N, C-alpha and C positions, 0 to 999 in steps of 0.2 A: 048722493053726496059728491061723487067724483065729477059731476057735471058743473058744479058751482065751486069756483076756486075759493078756498078758505073756509068753506062750510064745514068740512070735516074737522078742521082745526078748532073752529068755534064750538062745534058740538062736543068734541073731545074735551075742550077746556071747561065747558059748562058741566059736563058729567064729572070730571075730576074735581071741580070745585064743590059740587054737591056732595060727593062722597067724602071729601076731606072735611067739609063743615059738619056733616052728620057724625063722622067719627070723633071730631073734636068735641062736639056737643055731648056725645055719649061718654067720653072720657071725663068731661067736666061734671056731668051728673053723677057718675060713679064716684069721683073723688069727693063731691059734695056729700054723698051718702056716708062715706067713711069719716069725713071730718065731723059730721053731725054726731056720729057715734063717739068719736074722741071727745067732742065738746060735752057730751052727756056723761062723760066719766067712764065710758067703756074702753075696751081695747088696751087695758093695762095688765101687765104681768103681775106675778106674785110679789115682786119687789116694789110695785107702784110705778115703775117706769113704763113708758109706752112699749107695747109688744110689736116690734116692727114686722115680724113675720106674720102676725095676725092682721096687721094693717095691710100688708102686701096681699095676703090671701083674700081678705075682704074686698080690696080694690079690684083684684082680678075677677073675683066672683061677680061683683056688681057690673064690671065691664062686659063680661061674658053674657050676663043677663040682658044687658042693653044692646049688645051687638051679637045676635044669635049665631052668626056664621064664624065668629072668632073662636079659635080653639086654643 
C-alpha cells in the first residue's frame, strides 16, 4: 500500500465505512426489536407506564446479540 499514493487512505476509508454501516444497521435492528415489543404491549411497568430500564436492558441485550464483540 505504501507504493501507491492514496491507496492506504482509500482502503482505510472503505474499511471505516463498512464498519460504521454494519454497526448502524445492528443498532437499527436492535431498536426495531425493542419497538416491536413495545407496540405489542410489552415492556410496561406495574403502573402501565413504559419501563425505561427494561427498554434499555432489552436494547443493549439485542445490540450485544447482533454485535458479538461488543461488551
